[in-house]
Structure formats: C-alpha cells, structure tokens
C-alpha positions in Angstrom: -4.4 21.7 -67.7 -3.6 18.7 -65.6 -5.2 18.2 -62.2 -3.0 15.3 -61.1 -1.9 17.2 -58.0 -5.2 18.8 -57.2 -5.7 19.3 -53.5 -2.0 19.1 -52.7 0.3 21.9 -51.6 3.9 22.1 -52.8 6.8 24.1 -51.4 9.5 25.0 -53.9 12.6 26.7 -52.4 14.6 28.9 -54.7 11.4 29.2 -56.6 11.9 32.8 -57.7 14.0 32.1 -60.8 15.6 29.5 -63.1 14.9 25.8 -62.3 12.9 26.7 -59.2 10.5 29.0 -61.1 10.0 26.4 -63.8 9.2 23.7 -61.2 6.8 26.0 -59.4 4.9 26.8 -62.6 4.9 23.1 -63.7 3.5 21.9 -60.3 0.8 24.6 -60.4 -0.1 23.5 -64.0 -0.4 20.0 -62.7 -2.9 21.1 -60.0 -0.9 21.9 -56.9 -1.1 25.0 -54.7 2.5 26.3 -54.6 4.4 28.2 -52.0 7.4 29.9 -53.6 10.2 30.3 -51.0 13.1 32.5 -51.8 15.4 35.1 -50.4 14.4 37.4 -53.2 10.8 38.3 -52.2 9.9 40.6 -55.2 11.0 37.9 -57.7 9.1 35.2 -55.7 6.0 37.4 -55.7 6.2 37.7 -59.5 6.3 33.9 -59.8 3.4 33.6 -57.4 1.4 36.1 -59.5 2.1 34.1 -62.6 0.7 31.0 -60.9 -2.3 32.9 -59.6 -3.0 34.1 -63.1 -3.6 30.4 -64.1 -6.2 30.0 -61.4 -4.1 28.1 -58.9 -3.4 29.2 -55.4 0.1 30.6 -54.8 2.1 32.3 -52.1 5.5 34.1 -52.1 7.4 33.6 -48.8 10.7 35.0 -47.8 13.2 32.4 -46.6 16.9 31.9 -46.1 17.0 28.1 -46.1 20.4 28.1 -44.3 18.6 29.6 -41.3 16.4 27.3 -39.1 14.7 30.4 -37.7 13.9 31.8 -41.2 12.5 28.4 -42.4 10.4 28.2 -39.2 8.8 31.5 -40.0 8.1 30.3 -43.6 6.4 27.1 -42.3 4.0 29.2 -40.2 3.1 31.4 -43.2 2.6 28.4 -45.5 0.4 26.5 -43.0 -1.6 29.6 -42.4 -2.3 30.5 -46.0 -2.1 27.2 -47.9 -2.4 24.4 -45.3 -0.3 21.3 -44.8 2.4 20.4 -47.3 2.6 17.3 -49.4 5.4 18.1 -51.7 8.8 19.7 -51.0 11.3 20.6 -53.7 14.6 21.7 -52.3 16.0 23.8 -55.1 17.5 26.8 -53.4 21.1 27.1 -54.3 24.2 29.3 -55.1 27.1 28.7 -57.3 30.6 30.2 -57.9 33.8 29.1 -59.6 36.8 29.4 -57.3 40.1 27.5 -57.5 40.5 25.3 -54.4 43.7 26.9 -53.1 42.1 30.4 -53.4 38.8 29.5 -51.7 38.0 31.3 -48.5 36.6 29.2 -45.7 33.5 31.4 -45.5 32.7 30.6 -49.1 33.0 26.9 -48.5 30.8 27.2 -45.4 28.1 29.2 -47.2 27.9 26.7 -50.0 27.4 23.8 -47.7 24.9 25.7 -45.5 22.6 26.7 -48.4 22.5 23.3 -50.1 23.0 20.6 -47.4 21.8 22.4 -44.3 19.1 24.1 -46.3 17.7 20.7 -47.4 18.0 19.5 -43.8 16.1 22.5 -42.4 13.3 22.3 -44.9 12.8 18.6 -44.6 12.7 18.9 -40.8 10.1 21.6 -41.2 7.8 20.1 -43.8 8.2 16.3 -43.7 6.1 16.1 -40.5 3.1 17.2 -42.6 3.7 14.2 -44.9 4.2 11.8 -42.0 0.8 12.8 -40.6 -0.8 12.3 -44.0 0.9 9.1 -44.8 1.9 10.5 -48.2 4.6 12.8 -49.4 7.2 13.6 -52.0 10.6 15.2 -51.4 12.8 16.2 -54.4 16.3 17.5 -53.8 17.8 19.4 -56.7 21.5 18.3 -56.8 23.8 18.6 -59.8 25.8 16.6 -62.2 28.8 18.2 -60.4 27.8 16.1 -57.4 28.3 13.0 -59.5 31.5 13.8 -61.2 33.0 17.0 -59.8 34.2 19.9 -61.8 37.1 22.4 -62.1 37.0 25.2 -59.5 33.9 23.6 -58.0 35.1 21.7 -55.0 32.7 23.5 -52.6 29.7 23.2 -55.0 30.4 19.5 -55.9 30.8 18.6 -52.2 27.5 20.3 -51.4 25.6 18.7 -54.2 27.1 15.3 -53.5 26.0 15.8 -49.9 22.5 16.3 -51.1 22.6 13.0 -52.9 23.8 11.1 -49.8 21.1 12.9 -47.8 18.5 11.8 -50.3 19.4 8.2 -50.2 19.5 7.9 -46.5 16.3 9.8 -46.0 14.5 7.7 -48.6 15.3 4.6 -46.5 13.9 6.2 -43.3 10.7 7.7 -44.9 9.7 4.9 -47.3 7.8 2.9 -44.7 5.8 6.1 -44.0 4.5 6.5 -47.5 7.0 9.2 -48.5 9.4 9.1 -51.4 12.7 11.0 -51.5 14.6 11.5 -54.8 17.2 13.7 -56.3 17.6 15.4 -59.6 21.1 16.1 -60.8 20.9 18.5 -63.8 23.6 19.0 -66.3 24.4 22.5 -67.4 21.1 24.5 -67.5 20.5 28.0 -68.9 19.5 29.9 -65.7 20.2 33.3 -64.1 22.4 31.4 -61.6 24.6 30.1 -64.4 24.9 33.6 -65.8 26.0 35.0 -62.5 28.3 32.1 -61.5 31.4 33.3 -63.4 31.7 30.1 -65.4 34.6 30.7 -67.9 33.3 31.0 -71.5 35.7 28.3 -72.6 34.3 25.7 -70.1 30.7 26.6 -71.2 31.6 26.1 -74.9 33.4 22.8 -74.1 30.5 21.4 -72.1 28.1 22.2 -74.9 30.4 20.6 -77.5 30.9 17.5 -75.4 27.2 17.0 -74.8 25.6 14.6 -77.2 22.4 16.7 -77.5 24.7 19.7 -78.4 22.9 22.2 -76.2 22.6 23.5 -72.7 19.4 22.4 -70.9 16.4 24.5 -70.2 14.7 24.8 -66.8 11.6 23.2 -68.2 13.7 20.0 -68.8 14.2 19.7 -65.0 10.7 20.7 -64.2 9.4 17.8 -66.3 11.6 15.3 -64.4 10.3 16.8 -61.1 6.7 16.5 -62.2 7.1 12.8 -62.6 8.9 12.3 -59.3 6.1 14.0 -57.3 3.3 12.2 -59.2 1.3 9.2 -58.1 2.9 7.2 -60.9 6.3 7.6 -59.1 5.1 5.8 -55.9 7.7 3.0 -56.4 10.6 5.4 -57.2 12.6 6.5 -54.2 16.2 7.0 -53.3 17.0 7.6 -56.9 19.1 10.2 -58.8 17.6 11.3 -62.1 20.1 13.3 -64.2 18.8 15.2 -67.2 22.1 16.3 -68.7 21.8 15.8 -72.5 24.1 12.7 -72.3 27.0 14.8 -71.1 27.4 12.4 -68.1 26.4 8.8 -68.5 
C-alpha cells in the first residue's frame, strides 16, 4: 500500500459511486484520509466503510454541491473530523440525454448548477485550506463531451466545458500559491450514472466500436489519472486537461 499522500486529507464530491468511488478508494490506498461527499448518504457511508476497512481514516458527508449552504455545512464537518483539506476532487455530476428543442429550462439550470456552480462552491470552501498550507491539488472531473459535444447533450457538454474553462483560469490564479488545478475529461465510462442516463443503446454501441481500445472505460482508469494529478510528481502540471478515453477523441 502506497503512503505517498500520508498526512493529507482529500475531499471527493460525488464519491458514493462510479468514478468518485474509485477515486476515493485510490486516494485512500495512496495514504490520504478521505471525506466522501455525496447527496446519497447511505452509499457514501458504504464507501467510507470500505476505506476504513483498509486502515485509512474516512468520513461520509451529506452535500448538495449546488447549494452553498449545504457545502458550508460539509466543510464544518470535514474540518471537525479530518482537519484541513489538501486535495479536492470535484466529481459530483448528473447526466441525461434530452434533444435541445425538448429541453426544459429547469433541466439546463440544474445541469449547470451541479457541475459548474458545484465546483465553484467547493473550491471557495476548501481552497483556503490549501492557500494557508502553501500546497494543494484541485482536480475537476469534466468529460470528453466538454471537448467535442454530443447529441442530445447540449446542457451536459456546456456544463463540462464550463468546468474546463474554470480549471484553466483558476490554475493561473492559484499557481503562485503552490496549488495546482487540473481537469480530467473521461470518455465513456461504465458507471451507475451512465446506466441511468438514458443513453440510447445505438450510441453506446457506436462509441465502443469507434474507440480504438474497443471498450468502455472503467472508473479505475480515471482514478489512476487522478492519483497522478494529486501527487508530488505532478507539481509542474497545472491548467491541463487529461482525457482517458481509449483513443475515441484525439
């Protein structure tokens, strides 16, 4: 078991399942104490229990990242139980397939709120810890859709592209303070979110066929990229977009 992150506390939003769960488990394996933030508290608690079973400290915290009030309560809980935060992974997300002309404004607003405003709220809440320490890592989980778009995904693509722009601008501001900010733009990943998204079977099959690696990604593929970006070895990597997508987008 690696101890490269020993003594550091990480916060993973959307950590109850899928990519977030894989990242939380990987950071714990690498030595970090991990706060698993999620709207689904029982699922977050299960992940925290998995981490605790490995001997690492872990905490499940209820949070709706689109709400500044909810995130504020989460910060208080994390500080009380795990201390100051050195690593923030903004992974909380939602997804749906809706043709643009059929899209309700409320669905557009919620998509932007969870992804873009969620990253904003969490960075505002946890980055001050990093500034005080003179060291920090922020990783925003975007999507290949934010790089190239996708059918019936105007709201999702806009939100994920917004996260990339946010990442680049924040990296410029925080770099002089010893904090790196990077984004991961996964290709199609086999997660519960994908299963619930309503992606048409024909699109799923086409994506798999057009991907050079001829498979859908696993959450652990994204966790591996995140593990590098939060490591000491990535101290000169900031403002970048890493896209593990099996070659489906070059």
